[in-house]
Steps between C-alpha positions, in 0.01 A plus 500: 500500500332562825611364834196268522566349156866436586400336826248275322756400236759424766249287688405308187870438418567386859206257489616360166854451632367320809275277290789421266718407795232274644452335162877440463515359853212260429657381175836432667321321784302280260811415303702433816782717373632591845397181682775330702425169329623651172849556639783386270594221741178325392574517126455181301872505418567431870281188520693176553401217268412166658684249284308191612153655520208259444347777287803518267388552138129461585237722339266665750209735438439754777156656513427788731456867566726797565719293732571245226554785256744680731307824472670670796842361427566623148352190337719254690310255721549170676440335162819651362696389807375143467581509129856616566570301818355168380568535125126492423349590165190693605199686371374782719135589443373766735208741509565810706243759592596818321445821695 
């Protein structure tokens, strides 16, 4: 192979690697994989239950968007915290814009 062909192939490979890296970065950003709010100290297992909550054993339907869905926090949102903390039986209906 000639020098020019090798240089072109190397350039194409470099561009593909950069595009792949940008794509991976965007996916991890959208999913909130490295967001500070996803730290283990915020896991649902660490939520204290309110024993005398006025919402205890109530059924609540939450309608919303990506925030309700927990799109950037691995599917865990405020809805899940309310469900755990207040012992609420909930339905989470959310429509998120897909990129």
